[in-house]
C-alpha positions in Angstrom: -0.3 0.3 0.1 2.7 2.6 1.1 4.9 1.7 -1.9 1.4 1.7 -4.5 1.0 5.7 -2.3 4.6 6.7 -3.2 5.0 5.7 -6.5 1.2 7.3 -7.6 2.9 11.0 -7.1 6.3 10.4 -8.9 4.1 8.5 -11.9 1.6 10.9 -12.6 3.8 14.0 -12.3 5.0 13.6 -16.2 1.7 13.1 -17.2 0.6 16.2 -15.3 3.1 18.6 -17.3 1.8 16.9 -20.6 -1.5 18.2 -20.0 -0.3 21.5 -19.0 1.7 21.7 -22.0 -1.2 20.5 -24.5 -3.6 22.8 -22.4 -1.1 25.9 -23.1 -0.5 24.7 -26.7 -4.2 24.7 -27.2 -4.7 28.3 -26.2 -2.2 29.2 -28.8 -4.4 28.7 -31.9 -7.7 28.9 -30.1 -9.3 31.8 -31.6 -9.6 31.8 -35.4 -8.2 34.6 -37.3 -11.3 34.2 -39.9 -14.8 32.5 -39.1 -15.9 29.3 -41.1 -18.4 31.3 -43.0 -15.7 33.8 -43.7 -13.8 30.9 -45.4 -16.6 30.0 -47.2 -17.4 33.3 -48.8 -14.3 33.7 -49.7 -13.8 30.1 -51.4 -16.5 31.1 -53.7 -14.6 34.3 -55.3 -11.8 35.2 -57.9 -8.4 36.6 -57.2 -10.1 40.0 -57.1 -12.9 38.9 -55.2 -10.7 37.1 -52.4 -8.5 40.6 -52.4 -12.1 42.8 -51.9 -13.2 40.9 -49.7 -10.7 40.4 -47.7 -9.7 44.1 -47.2 -13.2 44.4 -46.1 -13.0 41.5 -43.5 -9.5 43.2 -42.1 -11.3 46.8 -42.1 -9.2 48.1 -43.9 -9.8 51.1 -45.5 -7.5 53.0 -46.9 -5.6 50.5 -49.6 -5.5 53.1 -52.4 -3.0 55.4 -49.8 -1.9 53.1 -46.9 1.8 51.4 -47.6 1.2 49.4 -44.9 -2.7 48.4 -45.3 -1.5 47.5 -48.8 1.2 44.8 -47.5 -0.6 43.4 -45.2 -3.6 42.4 -47.6 -0.8 41.1 -50.3 0.3 39.3 -47.1 -2.9 37.5 -46.3 -4.4 36.9 -49.8 -1.4 35.2 -51.0 -1.2 32.7 -47.7 -5.5 32.4 -48.7 -4.6 31.6 -52.4 -1.2 29.3 -51.6 -3.7 27.9 -49.3 -6.4 27.3 -51.7 -3.7 25.3 -54.0 -3.2 22.9 -51.3 -6.8 22.4 -51.4 -6.7 22.4 -47.7 -10.3 22.0 -45.8 -12.0 24.5 -43.9 -10.7 23.5 -40.6 -7.2 23.5 -42.3 -7.5 26.8 -43.8 -9.0 28.2 -40.3 -6.0 26.8 -38.5 -3.4 28.2 -41.3 -4.5 31.9 -41.6 -4.5 32.0 -37.5 -1.0 31.1 -38.0 0.2 33.5 -40.4 -1.9 36.3 -37.9 -0.1 35.0 -35.3 3.7 35.3 -36.9 2.4 39.0 -37.5 1.1 39.4 -34.1 4.6 38.2 -32.5 6.7 40.5 -34.6 4.5 43.5 -34.1 3.1 42.8 -30.5 6.1 41.0 -28.9 9.1 42.2 -31.1 9.9 38.4 -31.4 13.1 37.9 -33.4 13.3 35.9 -36.4 15.1 32.7 -34.5 12.5 33.1 -31.7 9.8 33.1 -34.2 10.5 29.9 -35.7 11.5 28.5 -32.6 7.3 29.5 -32.1 6.8 27.9 -35.5 8.2 24.8 -34.3 6.0 24.6 -31.4 3.2 25.0 -32.8 3.8 22.7 -35.8 4.6 19.9 -33.4 0.6 20.3 -31.8 -1.8 21.0 -35.3 0.9 18.9 -37.4 1.2 14.7 -37.3 2.2 13.1 -33.9 3.2 9.9 -32.4 0.8 10.4 -29.6 -3.0 9.2 -30.1 -3.9 11.6 -26.9 -3.5 14.3 -29.4 -5.0 13.0 -32.3 -7.6 15.6 -33.0 -5.2 18.5 -32.9 -3.5 16.8 -35.4 -4.9 19.0 -38.8 -1.6 18.8 -41.1 0.0 15.4 -42.2 3.6 15.3 -43.0 3.6 16.6 -46.6 1.5 19.9 -45.7 3.6 20.6 -42.5 6.4 20.5 -44.3 4.6 22.7 -47.2 3.8 24.9 -44.6 7.1 25.7 -43.4 8.9 25.9 -47.0 6.0 28.6 -47.8 6.4 30.3 -44.9 10.5 30.7 -45.2 10.3 32.1 -48.6 6.9 34.3 -47.6 7.9 36.1 -44.0 11.4 34.4 -42.7 12.9 35.7 -45.8 11.5 39.2 -45.8 11.6 39.7 -41.8 13.4 42.6 -41.7 11.8 44.0 -44.0 8.7 43.8 -42.3 10.1 45.1 -39.3 11.1 48.1 -40.8 7.0 48.2 -41.9 5.9 47.9 -38.3 8.6 49.4 -36.3 10.2 51.9 -38.8 9.0 55.8 -38.8 8.5 56.9 -42.6 7.8 60.7 -43.4 4.0 60.5 -44.5 3.6 61.9 -48.2 1.1 64.2 -49.1 -0.4 63.0 -52.6 -2.8 65.4 -54.2 -3.7 66.8 -57.8 -4.8 70.5 -58.9 -7.2 70.5 -61.6 -8.1 74.2 -62.9 -11.7 74.1 -63.8 -12.6 76.8 -66.1 -15.9 78.2 -65.4 -18.6 80.2 -68.7 -18.2 83.4 -68.0 -21.3 85.7 -67.7 -23.5 87.1 -70.2 -21.5 90.6 -70.8 -18.3 88.6 -71.6 -19.8 85.3 -73.4 -17.6 82.3 -73.7 -15.3 82.2 -76.4 -16.1 79.5 -79.6 -13.8 76.6 -80.2 -10.6 78.0 -82.0 -12.0 76.1 -85.2 -15.3 78.1 -85.4 -12.6 81.4 -84.1 -13.1 84.9 -85.6 -10.7 87.5 -85.5 -10.8 89.9 -82.4 -11.9 93.3 -84.1 -15.2 91.4 -85.6 -15.9 90.0 -82.5 -15.6 93.5 -80.1 -17.3 95.1 -83.1 -20.6 93.2 -84.1 -20.0 90.1 -81.2 -19.3 91.4 -77.7 -21.8 93.9 -76.2 -20.4 96.8 -75.7 -19.2 97.3 -71.8 -21.0 99.8 -69.6 -18.0 101.8 -69.7 -18.0 102.2 -73.2 -21.5 103.0 -72.7 -21.0 105.7 -70.9 -18.4 107.3 -72.5 -20.6 107.3 -76.0 -23.4 109.1 -73.9 -20.9 111.6 -73.0 -19.6 112.1 -76.8 -23.3 112.2 -77.3 -23.7 115.2 -75.1 -20.6 117.0 -76.0 -21.1 116.4 -79.5 -22.5 119.7 -80.5 -19.8 121.7 -78.8 -16.6 119.7 -80.1 -18.4 119.9 -83.4 -18.3 123.9 -83.4 -15.1 124.0 -82.2 -13.2 122.2 -85.1 -15.5 124.0 -87.2 -14.1 127.1 -86.3 -10.4 125.7 -86.0 -10.6 124.5 -89.7 -11.8 128.4 -90.5 -8.7 129.9 -89.1 -6.0 130.4 -91.6 -2.7 128.6 -90.8 -0.2 131.6 -91.7 -2.0 134.4 -89.1 0.4 135.6 -87.3 3.7 135.3 -89.9 5.2 138.2 -92.1 6.0 137.9 -95.8 9.5 137.6 -94.8 9.3 135.0 -92.2 7.6 133.3 -95.2 10.2 134.0 -97.6 13.5 132.9 -94.7 11.5 129.6 -94.5 10.6 128.9 -98.2 14.3 129.9 -99.3 15.7 127.4 -96.3 13.8 125.0 -97.7 14.7 125.6 -100.8 18.6 125.3 -100.1 18.4 122.1 -97.9 16.4 120.4 -101.0 18.9 121.6 -103.2 22.1 120.5 -101.7 20.7 117.2 -101.3 19.6 117.0 -105.1 24.0 118.3 -105.5 25.2 115.9 -104.0 23.5 113.1 -105.2 24.3 114.2 -108.7 28.3 114.3 -107.5 28.5 111.1 -106.0 26.7 109.5 -109.4 29.3 112.1 -111.4 31.9 110.2 -109.2 31.1 107.2 -110.0 30.5 107.3 -113.6 34.6 108.7 -113.6 35.8 106.3 -112.3 34.0 103.8 -114.1 35.3 105.8 -117.6 39.3 105.8 -116.0 39.3 102.0 -115.1 38.0 101.5 -119.4 40.9 103.5 -120.4 43.5 101.7 -118.1 42.4 99.0 -119.5 42.4 100.0 -123.0 46.1 101.3 -122.7 47.0 98.2 -121.6 45.5 96.2 -124.6 
C-alpha cells in the first residue's frame, strides 16, 4: 500500500506536465483569424473577389493611400491563395490563416526576433502537425507533407523578408501627401460670353465690333460724346476756318521757303556729284584697260 501510494505521484507528474503543456498549446491557435463562414465565402470568389473581401474582413479602408495596409493585405491574400492551391479543408484553412496572423502578431506586439519566431513555429507545428501521440490525434490538423509545405512557404514568404516586415512595423516614415490640382474654366457671364472653339474662331476686331456687347464704361463714354458732340463739332469747325499763316509776315515766309529750298538743292547737288564721281571712275577704269591692251 505504501509502495503504491508512493509511486503514484512520481508516475503522474510527467502526465500532469504533459496535460498542462497540451492546454497551453491548445490556446495558441484557439481563436480563429477567419470564421468558417468567411472562409466559405472567400472560396467562392476569384482572385479579385478574394482581395476585395479580405480587405473588408480586415477593415482596411485606406488601401489606395496606405502602403502598410496594402502590404498586409497582400500577405494574407497570398497565403489564402497558396492554401487554396493546397486544397485544404475548412479547418485547415482556419488554422493556417490563424498561424499567419499570429506570426505577424508576435512580430508586431512582442517584437519577436527571427530566431524566436522560428522556434515558436516549431512548437505550433508540433501541436497541429503529425505526432505519434494518440491522445492529441484530434489536434493533428496537417499531415507530414502539408506541415513541410507550410514551413517551406513561410520560409519564402515571411522569414525571407523578416527584416522588411520589421521595418514596416517599427520604422517611422514620412507621410507623403498625394494630391492633384485641377484647373476648371468656368463659363463667363453674359456680359463676356464664353469664346468659341478655335475651329470656329473669328478675328478679335470682328468679335469686338459685332458680337461682344459694349461694356458699361464704353456706353458711358459714348453718352458723354453724344452730350458734348455739338460743342466739339463747333470748336473743330472754328479751328478749320482759321488761316494757318495768321501771325507770320512775308519776310518770315520767304526766309522759311529759302531755307527749305536750299536744303533740298543741297541734297540734289550731293547726289549728282556722287553719281558723276562713280561714272568718272568707271571711265578711268576702261581707259586703263584700253591702254594695257
